[in-house]
Every structure is written in C-alpha cells, then in structure tokens.
C-alpha positions as CSV (number, residue, x, y, z in Angstrom):
1,X,-22.2,52.7,9.1
2,X,-24.8,52.1,11.7
3,X,-23.8,49.5,14.7
4,X,-26.0,47.2,12.9
5,X,-23.9,46.7,9.3
6,X,-20.8,45.6,11.8
7,X,-18.6,43.9,10.9
8,X,-19.5,43.8,7.0
9,X,-19.0,47.2,5.8
10,X,-22.6,47.8,3.9
11,X,-25.5,50.1,4.1
12,X,-27.9,46.8,3.5
13,X,-30.3,46.6,6.2
14,X,-30.5,43.4,8.5
15,X,-33.6,41.4,7.5
16,X,-33.1,38.3,10.1
17,X,-35.6,40.9,12.0
18,X,-38.1,40.8,10.0
19,X,-37.9,37.9,7.6
20,X,-36.8,33.8,8.1
21,X,-33.6,31.8,6.5
22,X,-36.7,30.9,3.6
23,X,-38.2,33.9,2.9
24,X,-34.7,35.3,2.9
25,X,-33.6,32.5,0.2
26,X,-37.1,33.0,-1.8
27,X,-35.9,36.8,-2.1
28,X,-33.2,36.8,-3.3
29,X,-33.6,34.0,-5.4
30,X,-36.2,36.0,-7.0
31,X,-34.3,38.8,-7.5
32,X,-31.9,36.9,-9.6
33,X,-34.7,35.4,-11.5
34,X,-36.2,38.4,-12.5
35,X,-33.1,40.8,-12.7
36,X,-31.6,37.8,-15.0
37,X,-28.4,38.2,-13.1
38,X,-26.0,35.1,-12.1
39,X,-24.5,35.3,-8.1
40,X,-21.1,35.9,-8.9
41,X,-18.7,32.9,-8.5
42,X,-16.0,32.6,-6.1
43,X,-12.8,34.5,-7.0
44,X,-9.8,31.7,-7.3
45,X,-6.6,33.0,-5.7
46,X,-3.4,33.3,-7.8
47,X,-1.0,31.0,-6.6
48,X,2.5,32.0,-5.4
C-alpha cells in the first residue's frame, strides 16, 4: 500500500486534494443512485 493510504488499508486514492467535501458526497450519492446499490448498514455486535 502507498503511504497515502495509511491507516485505511485501501488502494482507493485520496480525493480530498482534488474535490471539496460536498463534491465527494455528490459523487457517492450519484454512485448509489446510478448502481441501485444501498450503503452497507452498520453491523450489530453480537452480545456475549
């Protein structure tokens, strides 16, 4: 992994230097709408 990816363990490029926060959210929402996918829900932790 390139150092820019730390500490996230991802190969996804960092966009904060290219897009403003509201533009990033516009892209995210467009992708959800375009693909018909829904965001992953938070997983519940099993009670022990």
